[in-house]
C-alpha positions, 0 to 999 in steps of 0.5 A, a space after each residue: 500499500 502506498 503512503 498517503 501524501 495529502 489528507 483531509 480531515 472533516 471535523 466538527 469543530 463543535 463536538 469531539 474532533 481531538 480523537 480525529 485529528 490525532 489519527 490523522 496526524 498519526 497517519 500523515 507522519 512529517 511529510 504528509 500535507 495535512 488540511 483541515 475542514 469544517 463545514 457550515 450548514 447554511 443558516 437562514 432566518 426568516 423574520 416574520 414582523 422584521 423590515 428583512 424577510 430573511 437574514 442570512 448569518 453564514 457569513 458571521 458563523 463562518 468566521 467564528 468557525 473560521 477562528 476555531 479551527 485556526 486555533 486547533 491548527 495552531 495546537 497541532 502546528 497545522 500551517 493556517 492556510 491548511 484550514 478550510 471553512 465552507 458553507 454546504 451539505 457536509 458530505 458533498 462538500 468535503 467531496 468536493 474539498 477532496 478533490 481540490 485539495 488533491 487529497 488521497 484519504 479523508 479522515 472523519 468522525 463518527 458517532 454511528 447511533 442507530 440502524 446503518 449509521 450505527 456502523 458509520 454515522 449518517 455524514 461518514 456514511 455519506 462520504 462513503 457515496 461517490 468518494 473517489 479516494 480512501 475514507 478513514 472513520 474514526 469512532 468518537 
């Protein structure tokens, strides 16, 4: 098995992510490019009696997420330029980021609580479908 050259680590910065980052770093060693990714679900709110019918909070949430992700990167000696915050559906954005960054492994956390998701978790299961690279699901 050939060594990995670029690992995409998709984490939920508001959940248990340390085991996922730690496992990816174990695999990466010294010569592997490691990228951290957090996907923000689009945030839209309807104000029934306000002047604005719709407010988009995605920019604020993205900035908060970027700050938190950069802190995680700093603690693990990952370059800030290797942190990525995107808005969209988790599985689709993870697939897109893996392609864009040339990743040959995706590392993702999984809670795996029920049914088929008992084994992987809904996001990890969705990431597996249609992906062109290896996926490592880390139990958190």
